[in-house]
C-alpha positions in Angstrom: 0.1 -0.3 0.0 1.4 3.5 -1.1 1.8 6.3 1.7 -1.1 8.1 -0.3 -3.2 5.3 0.4 -2.3 4.8 3.9 -2.8 8.8 4.7 -6.0 8.5 3.1 -7.2 5.3 5.2 -6.3 7.0 8.2 -8.0 10.2 7.3 -11.2 8.2 6.7 -10.7 6.3 10.1 -10.4 9.5 11.5 -13.4 11.1 10.0 -15.4 8.0 11.4 -14.1 8.3 14.7 -15.0 12.0 15.0 -18.5 11.4 13.7 -18.7 8.7 16.2 -17.6 10.9 19.0 -20.1 13.6 17.8 -23.1 10.9 17.8 -21.8 9.7 21.5 -21.9 13.3 22.7 -25.5 13.6 21.5 -26.5 10.3 23.1 -28.2 9.3 19.9 -30.0 6.3 21.5 -31.4 8.8 24.1 -32.5 11.1 21.5 -34.2 8.4 19.6 -36.4 7.8 22.5 -37.3 11.6 22.6 -38.6 11.2 18.9 -40.5 8.3 19.8 -42.5 9.9 22.5 -43.0 13.0 20.5 -44.5 11.1 17.5 -46.7 9.1 19.7 -47.8 12.3 21.3 -48.5 14.0 17.9 -50.5 10.9 17.0 -52.7 10.7 19.9 -53.6 14.2 19.2 -56.8 14.6 17.1 -56.6 15.6 13.4 -54.8 14.5 10.2 -51.3 13.6 10.1 -49.0 16.1 8.5 -45.9 14.3 7.7 -43.8 17.4 7.2 -44.4 18.5 10.8 -43.4 14.8 11.8 -40.0 15.4 9.9 -39.7 18.8 11.8 -40.6 17.3 14.9 -38.2 14.4 14.6 -35.4 16.8 13.6 -36.1 19.3 16.3 -36.6 16.9 19.0 -33.4 15.0 18.3 -31.2 17.8 18.1 -32.5 19.6 21.0 -32.2 16.9 23.1 -28.4 15.8 21.6 -27.5 19.7 22.2 -28.6 19.3 25.9 -26.9 16.3 26.3 -23.8 17.6 24.8 -23.8 20.6 27.0 -24.2 18.5 30.0 -21.2 16.6 29.1 -19.2 19.6 28.5 -20.1 21.1 32.1 -19.4 17.6 33.5 -16.2 16.5 31.7 -13.8 16.5 34.8 -16.3 14.6 36.7 -16.8 12.2 34.2 -13.1 11.2 34.4 -13.9 10.1 37.8 -16.8 7.8 37.1 -16.5 4.3 35.4 -19.5 4.5 33.2 -18.4 7.8 31.7 -14.6 7.6 31.5 -15.0 6.7 27.7 -17.2 9.6 26.9 -15.9 11.6 24.0 -14.3 14.5 26.3 -12.8 12.7 29.2 -11.4 10.3 26.5 -9.9 13.1 24.4 -11.5 11.9 21.1 -13.2 15.6 21.2 -11.8 19.0 22.3 -14.0 21.4 24.4 -14.2 23.8 21.6 -15.3 21.1 19.1 -18.1 20.3 21.6 -19.1 23.6 22.1 -19.3 24.4 18.6 -21.0 21.5 17.8 -23.6 21.9 20.8 -24.5 25.5 19.7 -24.8 24.6 16.2 -27.4 21.7 16.4 -29.3 23.1 19.4 -29.9 26.4 17.1 -31.2 24.1 14.3 -33.2 22.1 16.5 -35.0 25.0 17.9 -35.4 26.5 14.3 -36.9 23.1 13.2 -39.5 23.5 16.0 -40.1 26.8 15.1 -41.1 25.6 11.8 -44.2 23.8 13.2 -45.0 26.9 15.6 -43.9 29.1 18.2 -44.9 27.1 21.3 -42.9 24.1 20.1 -39.6 26.2 19.8 -40.6 27.8 23.4 -40.5 24.4 24.6 -37.4 23.4 23.2 -35.5 26.6 24.7 -37.1 25.8 27.9 -36.1 22.3 27.9 -32.5 23.0 27.3 -32.4 26.0 29.9 -33.7 23.4 32.6 -31.7 20.4 31.6 -28.4 22.3 31.4 -28.4 25.4 33.6 -30.8 23.8 36.4 -30.8 20.1 36.4 -26.9 19.7 35.8 -25.4 21.8 38.4 -28.0 20.6 40.9 -26.7 16.9 40.9 -24.0 17.7 43.0 -26.3 19.9 45.3 -29.5 18.1 46.2 -31.5 14.9 45.2 -34.3 17.3 44.1 -32.2 17.6 41.0 -33.9 14.7 39.7 -37.1 16.5 40.1 -36.1 19.4 38.2 -34.8 17.0 35.3 -37.8 15.0 35.2 -39.7 18.7 33.8 -37.6 19.0 30.5 -37.7 15.2 30.5 -41.4 14.7 30.3 -41.9 17.5 27.5 -41.6 15.0 24.7 -45.2 13.6 24.3 -46.4 17.2 25.6 -44.3 18.6 22.4 -45.8 16.1 20.1 -49.4 17.1 21.1 -48.7 21.1 21.1 -47.1 20.3 17.7 -50.6 19.1 16.5 -52.9 21.4 18.2 -50.5 24.4 18.8 -52.0 24.6 22.3 -51.2 24.0 25.8 -54.5 21.8 26.7 -55.5 19.4 29.3 -54.6 16.6 27.1 -51.1 17.9 26.6 -50.9 18.1 30.4 -52.0 14.7 31.2 -49.3 13.2 28.7 -46.8 15.2 30.4 -47.9 14.0 33.9 -47.7 10.2 32.7 -44.1 10.6 31.7 -43.1 12.8 34.5 -44.4 10.2 37.4 -42.6 7.4 35.4 -39.3 9.2 35.5 -38.9 8.8 39.3 -39.0 5.1 39.5 -37.2 4.8 36.2 -34.4 6.9 36.7 -34.0 6.2 40.7 -34.0 2.3 40.0 -31.0 3.3 37.8 -29.4 5.2 40.4 -29.8 2.4 42.9 -27.8 0.2 40.7 -25.1 3.2 39.9 -24.9 4.9 43.4 -21.6 4.0 44.1 -20.1 5.5 41.1 -22.6 8.4 41.2 -20.8 9.2 44.7 -17.5 9.4 43.0 -18.4 12.5 41.5 -20.4 13.7 44.3 -23.7 13.2 42.5 -27.0 12.8 44.8 -29.2 10.8 42.7 -31.3 8.9 44.9 -34.4 10.7 46.5 -32.5 10.7 50.1 -29.0 11.5 51.3 -28.9 8.2 52.9 -28.7 6.5 49.6 -30.2 2.8 49.1 -32.4 2.9 52.5 -35.8 2.3 53.1 -36.6 6.1 52.7 -35.5 6.0 49.1 -37.1 2.8 48.3 -40.5 4.1 49.8 -40.4 7.1 47.5 -39.5 4.7 44.4 -42.8 2.8 45.6 -44.9 5.8 46.1 -44.3 7.3 42.6 -44.7 4.0 41.0 -48.1 3.7 42.7 -48.7 7.2 41.6 -48.7 5.8 37.8 -52.0 3.6 38.8 -54.3 6.7 38.8 -52.2 8.8 36.5 -52.0 6.1 33.8 -55.9 5.9 33.7 -56.1 9.8 33.5 -56.1 10.0 29.7 -59.5 8.0 30.1 -60.9 10.2 32.5 -60.4 13.3 30.4 -62.2 11.5 27.2 -58.7 11.4 25.6 -58.8 7.7 25.4 -61.5 4.9 25.8 -62.2 2.7 28.7 -60.0 -0.1 27.2 -57.3 2.3 28.3 -57.6 1.9 32.0 -57.2 -2.1 32.3 -54.3 -2.1 29.8 -52.5 0.6 31.8 -53.0 -1.1 35.0 -51.5 -4.5 33.4 -48.6 -2.5 32.2 -47.6 -0.8 35.5 -48.1 -4.0 37.5 -44.8 -5.5 37.0 -43.1 -2.3 38.1 -45.5 -1.8 41.0 -44.8 -5.5 42.5 -41.1 -5.1 42.0 -40.8 -1.6 43.6 -43.0 -3.0 46.7 -40.3 -5.6 46.9 -37.6 -3.4 46.6 -39.1 -1.4 49.7 -39.5 -4.7 51.9 -36.0 -6.2 50.9 -33.8 -3.2 49.6 -32.2 -5.9 47.6 -30.3 -4.8 44.1 -32.5 -7.5 42.5 -35.8 -5.7 42.7 -34.2 -2.4 41.7 -33.2 -4.2 38.4 -36.7 -5.4 38.1 -38.0 -1.7 38.4 -35.6 -0.7 36.0 -36.3 -3.3 33.1 -39.9 -3.0 34.0 -40.0 0.8 33.6 -38.0 0.5 30.0 -41.0 -1.3 28.7 -43.8 0.6 30.6 -43.7 3.9 28.7 -43.4 2.9 24.9 -46.1 0.5 25.5 -48.5 2.9 27.3 -48.1 5.3 24.8 -49.1 2.6 22.0 -51.9 1.9 24.2 -53.1 5.6 24.3 -52.7 5.5 20.5 -54.8 2.7 19.9 -57.5 3.5 22.5 -57.8 7.3 21.6 -61.1 8.8 20.8 -61.0 10.4 17.7 
């Protein structure tokens, strides 16, 4: 192989590595979950489907989320070096510089908000608010108080509401209920993950479980309470006339495994049940949103 071919191969590999690093900076898999919830929120809303709106919604949701994740990693780059699960991220591993990450974050954030503005001004405002709350409130609070999870759950619950507002251009009760379902779901979901990773979080000073005592009865009790709240909240779309009566038993069936696992976690404090809460939560949200779509009252 000639020197030219070697240099060309290295150049291609470097470009591929950079692209991979940027996608990791965005947490592209998490962004895809945002797109999923936003699209389901849009389709649950009444009215005909405008596929151009879905395109703008997908682009805007992915890029705003990606920018939020990227800014978060910029601010926490030194802390990420401490924790095992984050040491290989693009910034602590040296695969991207801070300047590269900053330029990229502002660029995709601006395109993301612009894409949402193409739908309506309310969607654009939600996009800006999500980034501000996540980057300037949730990120610094993680080392100060367990209430950071509450703050982070607010922008984390925007996607289905964003989709509904994209369809209706209105912050109505229905959009608020979709927000509430995802809001209450986030606590058992995230705290179950934090239960598993708490030792690693503590290395960086992150207070991610609901009490300063960590893996104790008080933390487990809050996981159980917020899981139990999904029983009535999951049925709320029927109560406001968004979905038909079949959504109620289906919502109860979906939350049941998470409810039982959270109760056992409270009784035993065993890691096994925290993992069961976590895995059950992975399935609950996408499936409950499909239930709402299939049972919606047009």
